[in-house]
LOTOR-910027 format. One record per atom (N, C-alpha, C): z negated, x negated, y negated; residue in three letters. Coordinates in steps of 0.1 Angstrom, whole numbers, padded with zeros to 4 digits, always signed. Example, Ala and Ser with C-alpha at 12.3 -4.5 7.8 and 13.67 -1.06 7.14 Angstrom:
residues 2
-0078-0132+0057ALA -0078-0123+0045ALA -0078-0132+0033ALA -0071-0128+0022SER -0071-0137+0011SER -0079-0129+0000SER 
END
This chain:
residues 387
+0471+0192+0009MET +0459+0197+0014MET +0469+0189+0034MET +0457+0189+0041PRO +0463+0184+0054PRO +0471+0205+0059PRO +0471+0195+0073ALA +0483+0209+0078ALA +0470+0216+0086ALA +0471+0227+0088PRO +0462+0232+0098PRO +0460+0235+0109PRO +0440+0238+0113LEU +0444+0234+0133LEU +0448+0248+0133LEU +0451+0248+0145SER +0454+0259+0157SER +0451+0258+0168SER +0448+0271+0180GLY +0448+0271+0188GLY +0435+0269+0195GLY +0432+0263+0204SER +0419+0259+0214SER +0408+0253+0208SER +0398+0249+0211ALA +0393+0239+0210ALA +0399+0227+0209ALA +0406+0222+0221SER +0409+0213+0219SER +0418+0213+0213SER +0428+0224+0213ALA +0442+0221+0205ALA +0441+0223+0191ALA +0427+0229+0188THR +0428+0225+0167THR +0429+0212+0162THR +0425+0207+0170VAL +0432+0189+0162VAL +0442+0190+0159VAL +0450+0188+0146PRO +0459+0186+0139PRO +0472+0176+0148PRO +0482+0184+0154SER +0489+0180+0170SER +0499+0160+0153SER +0491+0161+0145LEU +0499+0147+0140LEU +0492+0135+0151LEU +0474+0140+0150CYS +0473+0132+0153CYS +0470+0122+0167CYS +0468+0111+0167SER +0474+0106+0190SER +0463+0108+0191SER +0459+0105+0203ASP +0450+0107+0220ASP +0441+0094+0214ASP +0442+0088+0210VAL +0431+0073+0202VAL +0424+0082+0191VAL +0428+0092+0180LEU +0426+0093+0171LEU +0417+0107+0179LEU +0417+0114+0189LEU +0413+0127+0191LEU +0405+0122+0201LEU +0400+0106+0205ARG +0393+0104+0212ARG +0382+0107+0203ARG +0387+0090+0196LEU +0371+0088+0189LEU +0364+0102+0178LEU +0374+0108+0174ILE +0367+0123+0167ILE +0357+0129+0179ILE +0362+0129+0190GLU +0352+0139+0202GLU +0338+0122+0202GLU +0343+0115+0205HIS +0333+0105+0206HIS +0322+0103+0194HIS +0329+0103+0185ALA +0322+0098+0170ALA +0309+0101+0167ALA +0298+0095+0166GLY +0287+0097+0161GLY +0278+0106+0150GLY +0293+0114+0140GLU +0288+0117+0137GLU +0291+0129+0136GLU +0287+0146+0129PHE +0291+0159+0132PHE +0301+0161+0128PHE +0313+0168+0139VAL +0322+0172+0131VAL +0326+0184+0135VAL +0334+0194+0128VAL +0332+0207+0130VAL +0348+0215+0121VAL +0351+0224+0128VAL +0365+0230+0125VAL +0355+0245+0121VAL +0358+0242+0107ILE +0356+0263+0106ILE +0372+0272+0097ILE +0368+0277+0104ALA +0380+0296+0101ALA +0373+0295+0080ALA +0385+0295+0075ALA +0383+0295+0057ALA +0376+0307+0055ALA +0381+0320+0068GLU +0380+0329+0059GLU +0368+0339+0066GLU +0368+0335+0080THR +0356+0341+0088THR +0344+0333+0089THR +0346+0321+0089HIS +0337+0312+0085HIS +0332+0309+0104HIS +0341+0311+0113ALA +0333+0310+0122ALA +0333+0296+0127ALA +0330+0292+0144LEU +0329+0279+0145LEU +0343+0279+0150LEU +0353+0265+0146LEU +0361+0262+0158LEU +0367+0253+0169LEU +0363+0245+0163TYR +0359+0233+0171TYR +0340+0227+0166TYR +0342+0218+0182ALA +0328+0211+0174ALA +0325+0194+0184ALA +0328+0190+0176ASN +0330+0171+0191ASN +0317+0172+0199ASN +0317+0158+0207ARG +0301+0166+0216ARG +0289+0160+0204ARG +0287+0154+0196SER +0272+0155+0188SER +0276+0166+0183SER +0281+0172+0175ALA +0278+0186+0169ALA +0275+0201+0181ALA +0286+0196+0195GLN +0278+0207+0206GLN +0261+0201+0206GLN +0261+0188+0207ALA +0243+0189+0211ALA +0239+0191+0200ALA +0238+0194+0191LEU +0235+0196+0180LEU +0230+0211+0179LEU +0240+0218+0180LEU +0242+0225+0183LEU +0240+0238+0202LEU +0235+0231+0210GLY +0227+0232+0216GLY +0235+0240+0227GLY +0253+0237+0228LEU +0261+0242+0235LEU +0264+0228+0246LEU +0268+0235+0256LYS +0270+0228+0273LYS +0283+0231+0274LYS +0293+0237+0266ALA +0301+0231+0272ALA +0316+0238+0258ALA +0325+0229+0258PRO +0331+0233+0246PRO +0336+0249+0244PRO +0337+0258+0253ALA +0340+0279+0252ALA +0328+0278+0248ALA +0317+0270+0247GLU +0308+0277+0241GLU +0305+0285+0228GLU +0314+0271+0217ILE +0315+0277+0209ILE +0316+0291+0202ILE +0322+0303+0210ALA +0327+0312+0206ALA +0317+0320+0201ALA +0319+0324+0193GLY +0311+0334+0185GLY +0306+0329+0174GLY +0307+0313+0175LYS +0295+0308+0168LYS +0298+0308+0152LYS +0289+0306+0144THR +0294+0305+0127THR +0288+0297+0121THR +0289+0295+0109VAL +0279+0285+0099VAL +0267+0285+0097VAL +0266+0309+0105GLU +0250+0307+0101GLU +0245+0300+0114GLU +0250+0292+0122HIS +0248+0285+0131HIS +0243+0274+0128HIS +0250+0269+0123LEU +0248+0254+0113LEU +0242+0252+0107LEU +0242+0257+0095LEU +0232+0253+0083LEU +0221+0266+0082LEU +0212+0262+0075PRO +0197+0267+0078PRO +0202+0278+0069PRO +0202+0290+0065GLY +0201+0301+0062GLY +0202+0302+0045GLY +0192+0293+0040ARG +0188+0296+0028ARG +0196+0284+0019ARG +0209+0280+0030LEU +0219+0273+0022LEU +0231+0280+0025LEU +0234+0292+0028LEU +0243+0301+0029LEU +0253+0301+0017LEU +0243+0308+0008PRO +0248+0312-0007PRO +0253+0300-0013PRO +0251+0290-0008GLN +0256+0277-0018GLN +0271+0276-0012GLN +0270+0272+0004LEU +0283+0271+0008LEU +0296+0277+0007LEU +0288+0291+0007LEU +0299+0300+0005LEU +0300+0306-0007LEU +0296+0304-0018TYR +0304+0306-0033TYR +0302+0298-0043TYR +0297+0283-0038GLU +0302+0269-0044GLU +0307+0259-0035GLU +0303+0262-0024THR +0305+0241-0025THR +0321+0250-0015THR +0324+0262-0010LEU +0335+0259-0002LEU +0348+0269-0010LEU +0341+0272-0020PRO +0354+0278-0036PRO +0355+0265-0042PRO +0351+0254-0041THR +0348+0237-0046THR +0363+0229-0040THR +0360+0230-0024VAL +0367+0230-0014VAL +0385+0230-0019VAL +0389+0252-0013SER +0397+0256-0021SER +0408+0249-0030SER +0396+0250-0045THR +0405+0239-0054THR +0407+0228-0054THR +0400+0219-0048GLN +0399+0208-0054GLN +0399+0194-0046GLN +0404+0208-0029GLY +0406+0200-0017GLY +0394+0195-0010GLY +0380+0188-0013LEU +0374+0188-0005LEU +0357+0185-0016LEU +0347+0184-0003TRP +0336+0184-0018TRP +0326+0173-0004TRP +0316+0160-0011SER +0307+0160-0004SER +0294+0150-0006SER +0285+0160-0009GLY +0269+0154-0009GLY +0255+0156+0002GLY +0247+0155+0000PRO +0234+0156+0004PRO +0234+0171+0011PRO +0230+0176+0028SER +0229+0187+0029SER +0219+0191+0041SER +0218+0199+0046LEU +0211+0202+0057LEU +0221+0207+0069LEU +0216+0206+0081LEU +0223+0212+0100LEU +0213+0217+0102LEU +0211+0228+0108HIS +0202+0238+0114HIS +0204+0231+0132HIS +0195+0223+0134SER +0196+0221+0150SER +0196+0235+0161SER +0193+0231+0171CYS +0187+0239+0185CYS +0178+0243+0184CYS +0167+0231+0181ASP +0155+0227+0185ASP +0139+0237+0175ASP +0155+0242+0158GLY +0142+0250+0150GLY +0143+0232+0140GLY +0148+0224+0138THR +0141+0217+0134THR +0157+0217+0123THR +0156+0210+0109GLU +0166+0202+0101GLU +0166+0194+0101GLU +0185+0188+0103VAL +0187+0174+0101VAL +0194+0174+0085VAL +0187+0161+0079PRO +0195+0155+0064PRO +0209+0149+0068PRO +0212+0154+0064VAL +0231+0146+0060VAL +0240+0145+0050VAL +0247+0133+0053ALA +0252+0133+0042ALA +0269+0140+0046ALA +0276+0150+0040MET +0289+0159+0043MET +0301+0160+0037MET +0310+0158+0043LEU +0318+0160+0033LEU +0335+0170+0046LEU +0333+0181+0030LEU +0345+0192+0039LEU +0355+0184+0029LEU +0368+0190+0035VAL +0384+0189+0035VAL +0392+0202+0041VAL +0398+0206+0025GLY +0402+0217+0028GLY +0415+0216+0037GLY +0416+0225+0050LEU +0429+0223+0055LEU +0438+0236+0055LEU +0452+0229+0052ALA +0457+0242+0042ALA +0473+0244+0052ALA +0478+0255+0057ASP +0490+0261+0061ASP +0503+0262+0056ASP +0514+0263+0064ALA +0528+0262+0054ALA +0533+0266+0039ALA +0523+0273+0032THR +0526+0281+0024THR +0515+0277+0010THR +0504+0264+0016GLY +0492+0255+0005GLY +0483+0261+0012GLY +0483+0280+0018ARG +0470+0284+0019ARG +0459+0272+0027ARG +0447+0274+0024MET +0437+0272+0035MET +0429+0279+0038MET +0432+0275+0055THR +0429+0285+0059THR +0420+0273+0069THR +0417+0267+0072GLN +0405+0259+0077GLN +0395+0249+0067GLN +0381+0250+0074VAL +0379+0235+0067VAL +0371+0221+0074VAL +0372+0213+0076ALA +0371+0202+0081ALA +0360+0200+0077ALA +0341+0195+0088LEU +0334+0193+0084LEU +0323+0182+0091LEU +0327+0172+0085LEU +0321+0160+0084LEU +0307+0155+0081LEU +0298+0155+0087ALA +0281+0153+0083ALA +0276+0142+0094ALA +0267+0129+0084ARG +0263+0119+0090ARG +0248+0123+0089ARG +0242+0123+0102ASP +0230+0123+0102ASP +0224+0108+0094ASP +0212+0119+0083ASN +0210+0110+0072ASN +0197+0109+0071ASN +0188+0112+0088THR +0173+0111+0088THR +0166+0095+0085THR +0174+0091+0089GLN +0167+0075+0086GLN +0165+0068+0074GLN +0175+0071+0068GLU +0174+0074+0048GLU +0165+0078+0046GLU +0166+0095+0046VAL +0157+0099+0044VAL +0144+0096+0045VAL +0137+0095+0053SER +0127+0088+0051SER +0123+0077+0052SER +0129+0070+0052MET +0129+0047+0041MET +0126+0057+0033MET +0137+0069+0022ALA +0137+0073+0010ALA +0121+0075+0005ALA +0121+0083+0015GLU +0104+0092+0012GLU +0091+0080+0013GLU +0096+0072+0025ASN +0080+0060+0026ASN +0086+0051+0007ASN +0096+0049+0003TYR +0100+0043-0004TYR +0090+0048-0018TYR +0094+0063-0018ARG +0091+0070-0029ARG +0074+0071-0025ARG +0066+0070-0016LYS +0051+0073-0015LYS +0046+0062-0018LYS +0054+0045-0014GLU +0047+0034-0022GLU +0049+0033-0032GLU +0063+0034-0042HIS +0063+0032-0055HIS +0051+0043-0061HIS +0054+0054-0060ASP +0040+0061-0069ASP +0024+0052-0066ASP +0022+0054-0055LEU +0011+0041-0047LEU +0010+0032-0060LEU +0021+0022-0064LEU +0014+0012-0070LEU +0017+0013-0080LEU +0025+0019-0086GLN +0025+0025-0099GLN +0014+0032-0102GLN +0008+0039-0095ALA -0007+0044-0100ALA -0021+0038-0100ALA -0018+0025-0091LEU -0027+0009-0092LEU -0022+0006-0107LEU -0008+0005-0110LEU -0003-0003-0119LEU -0013-0002-0135LEU -0009+0014-0135GLN -0011+0020-0146GLN -0029+0024-0148GLN -0036+0019-0137HIS -0053+0025-0138HIS -0060+0018-0135HIS -0054+0001-0127SER -0062-0006-0121SER -0072-0011-0136SER -0085-0018-0136PRO -0093-0019-0147PRO -0089-0039-0145PRO -0081-0040-0139ASP -0077-0054-0133ASP -0068-0057-0138ASP -0064-0076-0145SER -0050-0074-0145SER -0044-0077-0134SER -0029-0069-0134ILE -0019-0073-0118ILE -0011-0074-0123ILE -0008-0090-0115TYR +0013-0089-0122TYR +0020-0101-0114TYR +0028-0097-0113PHE +0038-0107-0099PHE +0047-0118-0110PHE +0050-0126-0102LYS +0055-0135-0105LYS +0068-0143-0099LYS +0081-0147-0106ASP +0090-0154-0098ASP +0090-0170-0096ASP +0092-0174-0088GLY +0098-0189-0086GLY +0094-0202-0097GLY +0095-0190-0106ALA +0094-0198-0123ALA +0080-0199-0133ALA +0072-0192-0121SER +0058-0181-0130SER +0064-0173-0141SER +0074-0172-0139HIS +0081-0160-0151HIS +0072-0147-0144HIS +0062-0132-0151PHE +0064-0124-0146PHE +0074-0112-0144PHE +0073-0109-0134LEU +0083-0099-0132LEU +0079-0082-0130LEU +0063-0082-0129ARG +0060-0069-0133ARG +0042-0071-0132ARG +0035-0061-0146VAL +0026-0065-0153VAL +0016-0051-0147VAL +0004-0052-0150SER -0001-0033-0152SER -0004-0030-0167SER -0010-0017-0166GLN -0006-0013-0179GLN -0021-0018-0189GLN -0028-0028-0180TYR -0043-0032-0185TYR -0040-0047-0186TYR -0032-0056-0175THR -0024-0067-0183THR -0016-0068-0196THR -0006-0054-0200ALA +0000-0057-0209ALA -0015-0057-0227ALA -0018-0047-0222LYS -0030-0042-0232LYS -0037-0054-0238LYS -0042-0061-0223LEU -0044-0079-0224LEU -0042-0089-0232LEU -0024-0091-0237PHE -0019-0100-0238PHE -0017-0091-0250PHE -0016-0074-0253GLY -0018-0072-0270GLY -0004-0069-0274GLY +0005-0067-0261VAL +0022-0063-0262VAL +0013-0047-0257VAL +0025-0038-0259ALA +0033-0025-0263ALA +0031-0016-0251ALA +0038-0025-0243SER +0044-0017-0228SER +0044-0034-0221SER +0041-0030-0205PRO +0041-0039-0195PRO +0054-0046-0197PRO +0069-0038-0199GLN +0081-0040-0197GLN +0081-0053-0208GLN +0080-0056-0223GLU +0077-0066-0230GLU +0074-0078-0222GLU +0063-0078-0209LEU +0061-0089-0204LEU +0068-0097-0194LEU +0080-0088-0189VAL +0092-0096-0181VAL +0097-0107-0185VAL +0097-0123-0178GLY +0104-0134-0186GLY +0096-0141-0196GLY +0088-0140-0194LYS +0073-0143-0202LYS +0067-0154-0191LYS +0055-0159-0193SER +0047-0172-0187SER +0038-0170-0197SER +0027-0178-0184ASP +0012-0181-0189ASP +0018-0186-0205ASP +0025-0195-0209PHE +0028-0209-0216PHE +0029-0199-0232PHE +0034-0188-0230ASP +0035-0180-0242ASP +0024-0171-0248ASP +0018-0175-0242TYR -0003-0162-0245TYR -0013-0178-0244TYR -0011-0185-0238PHE -0024-0188-0235PHE -0022-0208-0237PHE -0033-0217-0246THR -0028-0232-0248THR -0022-0232-0233THR -0023-0247-0232PRO -0018-0255-0225PRO -0032-0256-0209PRO -0040-0257-0218GLU -0055-0263-0212GLU -0055-0251-0201GLU -0048-0242-0200HIS -0049-0227-0190HIS -0039-0224-0185HIS -0032-0224-0197ALA -0014-0225-0190ALA -0013-0233-0177ALA -0012-0246-0179GLN -0008-0259-0176GLN -0012-0257-0158GLN -0024-0261-0154PRO -0034-0252-0143PRO -0031-0243-0139PRO -0030-0235-0141ALA -0022-0218-0135ALA -0011-0216-0131ALA +0003-0225-0136TYR +0012-0227-0133TYR +0013-0235-0119TYR +0001-0251-0121ASP +0002-0262-0107ASP -0003-0250-0102ASP -0013-0242-0095ASP -0018-0236-0084ASP -0009-0223-0082ASP +0003-0216-0092GLU +0008-0207-0086GLU +0023-0216-0077GLU +0026-0224-0083GLN +0038-0240-0074GLN +0028-0241-0061GLN +0012-0243-0060ARG +0012-0253-0048ARG +0005-0235-0040ARG +0008-0228-0044ILE +0005-0220-0033ILE +0022-0207-0030ILE +0036-0218-0036MET +0046-0212-0030MET +0055-0225-0020MET +0044-0242-0025ARG +0048-0249-0009ARG +0045-0247+0001ARG +0027-0239+0000THR +0021-0241+0014THR +0023-0228+0016THR +0017-0218+0013GLY +0020-0205+0017GLY +0005-0199+0017GLY -0009-0208+0014GLN -0019-0213+0012GLN -0019-0199-0002GLN -0034-0193-0002ALA -0032-0185-0016ALA -0045-0186-0020ALA -0050-0185-0031ILE -0062-0186-0039ILE -0074-0178-0043ILE -0084-0177-0036THR -0089-0164-0036THR -0106-0164-0050THR -0110-0155-0056GLY -0125-0158-0059GLY -0121-0175-0071GLY -0113-0175-0074LEU -0109-0185-0086LEU -0117-0182-0100LEU -0127-0188-0107VAL -0133-0189-0118VAL -0122-0197-0128VAL -0116-0190-0137GLU -0107-0199-0146GLU -0112-0194-0159GLU -0116-0205-0170LYS -0115-0205-0183LYS -0105-0196-0186LYS -0101-0193-0193GLU -0089-0187-0203GLU -0093-0189-0218GLU -0080-0198-0222THR -0081-0202-0238THR -0069-0201-0242THR -0070-0184-0248TRP -0060-0179-0255TRP -0051-0186-0268TRP -0040-0185-0273ALA -0033-0190-0286ALA -0042-0185-0295ALA -0045-0173-0298ASP -0050-0167-0308ASP -0067-0173-0312ASP -0074-0177-0304GLY -0087-0185-0300GLY -0092-0184-0292GLY -0095-0170-0284ARG -0103-0162-0279ARG -0104-0177-0268ARG -0114-0171-0259VAL -0117-0174-0250VAL -0131-0167-0240VAL -0118-0164-0228THR -0124-0153-0218THR -0127-0160-0200THR -0133-0158-0191TRP -0129-0163-0178TRP -0130-0151-0174TRP -0123-0158-0157VAL -0117-0141-0146VAL -0117-0149-0137VAL -0121-0140-0130SER -0123-0143-0112SER -0110-0135-0103SER -0099-0145-0103THR -0086-0149-0097THR -0081-0150-0083THR -0074-0144-0076THR -0069-0141-0067THR -0053-0141-0063THR -0046-0150-0063LYS -0034-0152-0058LYS -0027-0155-0051LYS -0017-0147-0041VAL -0010-0150-0029VAL +0001-0152-0033VAL +0013-0157-0019PRO +0024-0152-0020PRO +0027-0141-0020PRO +0044-0142-0027LEU +0052-0135-0029LEU +0065-0130-0018LEU +0065-0123-0008ARG +0075-0129-0002ARG +0080-0114-0002ARG +0098-0119+0004ASP +0103-0111+0007ASP +0110-0098+0020ASP +0119-0093+0025HIS +0121-0090+0035HIS +0120-0097+0046HIS +0133-0106+0046THR +0126-0119+0057THR +0112-0129+0059THR +0107-0123+0045GLY +0095-0138+0050GLY +0097-0148+0036GLY +0102-0151+0036THR +0107-0158+0023THR +0097-0159+0008THR +0089-0171+0006VAL +0085-0171-0007VAL +0091-0170-0016VAL +0089-0164-0028ILE +0097-0161-0037ILE +0091-0159-0050ILE +0077-0162-0049GLY +0069-0159-0063GLY +0057-0159-0059GLY +0046-0154-0064THR +0034-0152-0061THR +0031-0142-0070THR +0016-0129-0067PHE +0012-0122-0072PHE -0004-0119-0071PHE -0005-0114-0081GLY -0023-0117-0080GLY -0027-0103-0091GLY -0047-0108-0092PHE -0053-0100-0099PHE -0059-0112-0107PHE -0070-0104-0120SER -0076-0114-0123SER -0091-0102-0127SER -0101-0111-0130ARG -0114-0093-0130ARG -0119-0104-0143ARG -0122-0097-0154ASP -0133-0100-0164ASP -0141-0102-0161ASP -0148-0117-0163ILE -0159-0114-0156ILE -0169-0123-0171ILE -0163-0128-0182THR -0165-0135-0193THR -0186-0124-0197THR -0187-0116-0192ASP -0197-0107-0200ASP -0211-0123-0190ASP -0206-0122-0176ARG -0217-0127-0166ARG -0216-0138-0171ARG -0203-0145-0167VAL -0205-0161-0174VAL -0214-0166-0192VAL -0210-0156-0198GLN -0218-0156-0206GLN -0233-0157-0204GLN -0236-0147-0196ILE -0251-0152-0199ILE -0259-0164-0189ILE -0251-0168-0179GLU -0252-0173-0170GLU -0251-0187-0177GLU -0245-0189-0187GLN -0246-0203-0196GLN -0261-0198-0201GLN -0267-0191-0211GLU -0275-0187-0215GLU -0287-0189-0212GLU -0291-0192-0191ARG -0294-0190-0185ARG -0300-0204-0184ARG -0285-0206-0179ASP -0285-0225-0178ASP -0295-0235-0194ASP -0286-0226-0201ALA -0297-0234-0212ALA -0310-0232-0217ALA -0318-0220-0211LEU -0326-0220-0215LEU -0339-0232-0206LEU -0329-0232-0193ALA -0337-0235-0177ALA -0335-0251-0190ALA -0326-0255-0187GLN -0328-0275-0197GLN -0336-0273-0208GLN -0335-0265-0214GLN -0350-0271-0224GLN -0359-0266-0221GLN -0363-0262-0209ILE -0379-0257-0207ILE -0379-0272-0193ILE -0370-0272-0190ARG -0372-0281-0181ARG -0371-0298-0194ARG -0364-0300-0203LEU -0361-0310-0209LEU -0375-0310-0218LEU -0387-0299-0225LEU -0398-0295-0227LEU -0411-0300-0219LEU -0411-0296-0208SER -0420-0299-0193SER -0416-0309-0195SER -0407-0322-0193GLY -0412-0333-0196GLY -0413-0346-0199GLY -0414-0340-0217SER -0419-0348-0226SER -0430-0347-0227SER -0440-0362-0232SER -0447-0369-0236SER -0452-0364-0247SER -0448-0359-0255VAL -0457-0348-0265VAL -0469-0341-0267VAL -0465-0331-0256LEU -0476-0325-0253LEU -0490-0330-0249LEU -0486-0340-0232PRO -0499-0344-0230PRO -0507-0348-0242PRO -0504-0359-0251THR -0506-0365-0256THR -0512-0364-0262THR -0505-0352-0270ALA -0513-0342-0286ALA -0527-0338-0278ALA -0525-0332-0265ALA -0537-0330-0259ALA -0546-0339-0254ALA -0539-0346-0253HIS -0550-0362-0245HIS -0561-0366-0258HIS -0553-0368-0271ASN -0561-0370-0287ASN -0572-0358-0292ASN -0569-0349-0291VAL -0572-0336-0295VAL -0590-0340-0284VAL -0586-0343-0268SER -0600-0340-0263SER -0604-0353-0267SER -0594-0362-0268ARG -0610-0373-0274ARG -0615-0367-0285ARG -0610-0365-0291GLU -0616-0361-0309GLU -0628-0350-0302GLU -0624-0341-0298LEU -0637-0334-0300LEU -0652-0339-0288LEU -0651-0352-0281SER -0661-0352-0277SER -0668-0356-0282SER -0673-0361-0296PRO -0682-0367-0296PRO -0690-0357-0305PRO -0682-0343-0310HIS -0689-0337-0312HIS -0694-0325-0305HIS -0689-0328-0292LEU -0699-0321-0283LEU -0709-0324-0280LEU -0710-0336-0279GLU -0722-0348-0275GLU -0732-0342-0283GLU -0727-0346-0296GLN -0735-0344-0303GLN -0742-0328-0308GLN -0737-0322-0301LEU -0739-0306-0302LEU -0744-0303-0293LEU -0745-0309-0280ALA -0753-0311-0264ALA -0771-0316-0271ALA -0770-0330-0278LYS -0780-0333-0282LYS -0789-0325-0295LYS -0784-0315-0305GLN -0794-0313-0307GLN -0796-0299-0296GLN -0790-0293-0292LEU -0792-0277-0284LEU -0806-0285-0274LEU -0801-0292-0273SER -0812-0300-0263SER -0825-0300-0273SER -0826-0313-0279GLN -0844-0311-0290GLN -0849-0292-0298GLN -0837-0284-0300ALA -0841-0267-0306ALA -0852-0265-0294ALA -0841-0270-0284THR -0849-0264-0268THR -0862-0267-0264THR -0861-0278-0273ALA -0876-0286-0267ALA -0884-0279-0280ALA -0884-0275-0292ALA -0891-0275-0297ALA -0895-0258-0300ALA -0886-0251-0296LEU -0887-0237-0288LEU -0902-0235-0280LEU -0901-0243-0273GLU -0906-0235-0259GLU -0922-0244-0264GLU -0927-0257-0274GLN -0937-0257-0282GLN -0940-0247-0294GLN -0931-0244-0297VAL -0936-0231-0307VAL -0945-0218-0295VAL -0936-0221-0284THR -0936-0205-0276THR -0949-0208-0272THR -0954-0220-0268VAL -0971-0219-0261VAL -0980-0219-0273VAL -0979-0228-0285ARG -0987-0225-0296ARG -0988-0205-0295ARG -0980-0202-0298LEU -0984-0185-0304LEU -0981-0181-0288LEU -0984-0180-0276ALA -0996-0175-0265ALA -1006-0177-0272ALA -1013-0193-0274ASN -1025-0191-0278ASN -1035-0184-0285ASN -1022-0185-0295TYR -1029-0177-0312TYR -1029-0165-0305TYR -1023-0162-0296GLU -1029-0144-0291GLU -1038-0140-0283GLU -1041-0157-0272ARG -1053-0154-0264ARG -1064-0155-0274ARG -1066-0161-0288LEU -1075-0166-0292LEU -1082-0154-0302LEU -1069-0148-0307GLN -1068-0134-0314GLN -1075-0118-0306GLN -1074-0123-0293GLN -1079-0112-0286GLN -1096-0121-0283GLN -1100-0128-0281ALA -1114-0137-0278ALA -1123-0129-0292ALA -1107-0135-0309ALA -1121-0136-0313ALA -1125-0117-0317ALA -1117-0107-0312CYS -1121-0097-0315CYS -1136-0094-0309CYS -1136-0103-0296THR -1144-0097-0282THR -1159-0102-0289THR -1160-0115-0300CYS -1171-0122-0304CYS -1168-0125-0318CYS -1170-0117-0327PRO -1170-0121-0340PRO -1175-0134-0339PRO -1188-0136-0337GLU -1197-0153-0343GLU -1196-0163-0338GLU -1185-0162-0329SER -1180-0175-0326SER -1173-0179-0332SER -1184-0193-0340PHE -1174-0203-0350PHE -1163-0216-0340PHE -1162-0216-0329VAL -1153-0221-0317VAL -1149-0212-0319VAL -1139-0200-0322LEU -1126-0193-0312LEU -1126-0194-0332LEU -1133-0193-0337VAL -1124-0190-0354VAL -1121-0201-0357VAL -1121-0217-0354ASP -1114-0224-0358ASP -1101-0226-0351ASP -1106-0226-0341GLU -1095-0231-0329GLU -1080-0215-0328GLU -1087-0204-0338LEU -1076-0195-0340LEU -1070-0199-0357LEU -1076-0207-0364LYS -1069-0210-0374LYS -1057-0220-0375LYS -1069-0229-0364LYS -1053-0244-0362LYS -1043-0235-0356LYS -1041-0225-0348ASN -1031-0218-0346ASN -1024-0208-0356ASN -1034-0203-0363GLU -1026-0191-0370GLU -1007-0193-0379GLU -1010-0208-0380THR -0996-0217-0388THR -0988-0206-0373THR -0986-0211-0363ALA -0975-0211-0363ALA -0974-0199-0355ALA -0988-0185-0358ALA -0983-0169-0358ALA -0974-0170-0366ALA -0980-0177-0385SER -0965-0173-0394SER -0956-0175-0392SER -0952-0181-0377GLY -0938-0187-0383GLY -0932-0183-0371GLY -0935-0169-0368GLU -0933-0163-0353GLU -0914-0158-0367GLU -0916-0153-0373ALA -0901-0146-0375ALA -0892-0160-0377ALA -0902-0175-0380THR -0889-0185-0376THR -0885-0187-0357THR -0891-0185-0351CYS -0890-0188-0341CYS -0875-0179-0336CYS -0881-0170-0342ARG -0871-0160-0338ARG -0858-0167-0338ARG -0854-0161-0356GLN -0841-0172-0363GLN -0834-0186-0354GLN -0845-0195-0350LEU -0842-0204-0342LEU -0838-0201-0331LEU -0844-0190-0324LYS -0842-0189-0304LYS -0822-0180-0310LYS -0822-0173-0322ASP -0803-0171-0322ASP -0796-0179-0324ASP -0807-0193-0336ALA -0794-0202-0336ALA -0788-0211-0320ALA -0796-0210-0312ILE -0797-0217-0297ILE -0786-0213-0297ILE -0789-0197-0295ASN -0778-0190-0289ASN -0766-0195-0289ASN -0764-0189-0306ALA -0757-0193-0310ALA -0746-0205-0310ALA -0754-0219-0313ALA -0745-0226-0313ALA -0744-0231-0292ALA -0750-0223-0286ALA -0746-0227-0269ALA -0736-0216-0266ALA -0730-0208-0272ALA -0720-0203-0269ALA -0708-0209-0272ALA -0714-0218-0287SER -0694-0229-0295SER -0699-0238-0285SER -0711-0241-0283SER -0707-0252-0273SER -0698-0249-0259SER -0700-0240-0252ALA -0695-0236-0240ALA -0673-0231-0245ALA -0675-0230-0254ALA -0665-0222-0258ALA -0653-0236-0262ALA -0662-0247-0267LEU -0660-0258-0269LEU -0656-0268-0256LEU -0665-0266-0247ALA -0662-0272-0235ALA -0649-0263-0226ALA -0647-0253-0230ASP -0636-0247-0220ASP -0618-0251-0231ASP -0625-0256-0242ILE -0615-0257-0247ILE -0611-0277-0243ILE -0622-0280-0243ARG -0616-0295-0236ARG -0614-0295-0226ARG -0618-0287-0215ARG -0612-0287-0202ARG -0597-0284-0202ARG -0593-0271-0207SER -0579-0270-0206SER -0571-0281-0212SER -0575-0288-0225LEU -0569-0299-0227LEU -0568-0311-0218LEU -0581-0315-0209ASP -0576-0323-0202ASP -0569-0317-0189ASP -0565-0307-0185GLN -0559-0301-0176GLN -0540-0306-0183GLN -0540-0299-0192LEU -0526-0300-0201LEU -0521-0322-0203LEU -0534-0327-0205ALA -0530-0338-0207ALA -0527-0351-0193ALA -0532-0340-0180GLU -0527-0341-0171GLU -0510-0343-0163GLU 
END
């Protein structure tokens, strides 16, 4: 164990140390403090430690103890664990905290070395601490970024993947592992698309990734047809960008793919139906058939119209005779002895007896007229279709 320090603050530096070593310790960026092993008083502090403690002169160290150097919650560990370890093993190292005069806590990497007297008893402890604030901050930031990335890879509904320069998987999301049919994402590390897809998809995907690394240009929203080795066919919307290291050098690619199979299938069915409608609309079968039917109906419609015209004329004659009969009958009732009226009444009696037939004829004419109108509507519709 090294020899103890003694004397004033400047004299506590070991006598074997040269002036050069003394200057190095005094002006070092690390905190250097010498502590009395039994009283825990501070015996020496270099300039960095003095600034930490808020000392304006070396003499102000008098009356200071480790309670001014370490946060109170760490004192039990120092007194009952760390210093006994230094006493038995000669040194101790590890992360710790120092208490600054402005009330903040400074994370440090600390080294404690025991200094023994001539009898081998540890009388002093040299403390060397390096400010670790930047490293701790970087580690914390890294941890946060790691946690965020891990959450994204664990829960994203999209396929996320990172690939090296040869398009081999470096890391993938949980959904990607499930999609590829493996138990964990680690099983895909070192594999490539050629291990799971047919060349129909694997080769264009590989070519795209190599082009991205050569040009540094990303691909966004690319619709890809994935043909799997097991026969499945899926569709995805893919975005891929260059993967760069801390120097900006492109070392691979990373991207994500969103499954759009359902959407593509709906679009394909819609397009197929639209094509069938276009083909059917452009066919000459329906217009020709409509024209033929219309031509065959035309003579029947003309004949029906002629019959309706004749029936209407006959109906008008019967109606006139009925009117005459009714007039003569009224006159005969007024003057029964008139033979002229009786003779005329007999002539029109036949018409009167045919009143029921007249009604039937009228009903038939109405029905024929309705049928004629319906047939005419059909003919017009067929003519329009034929056009």
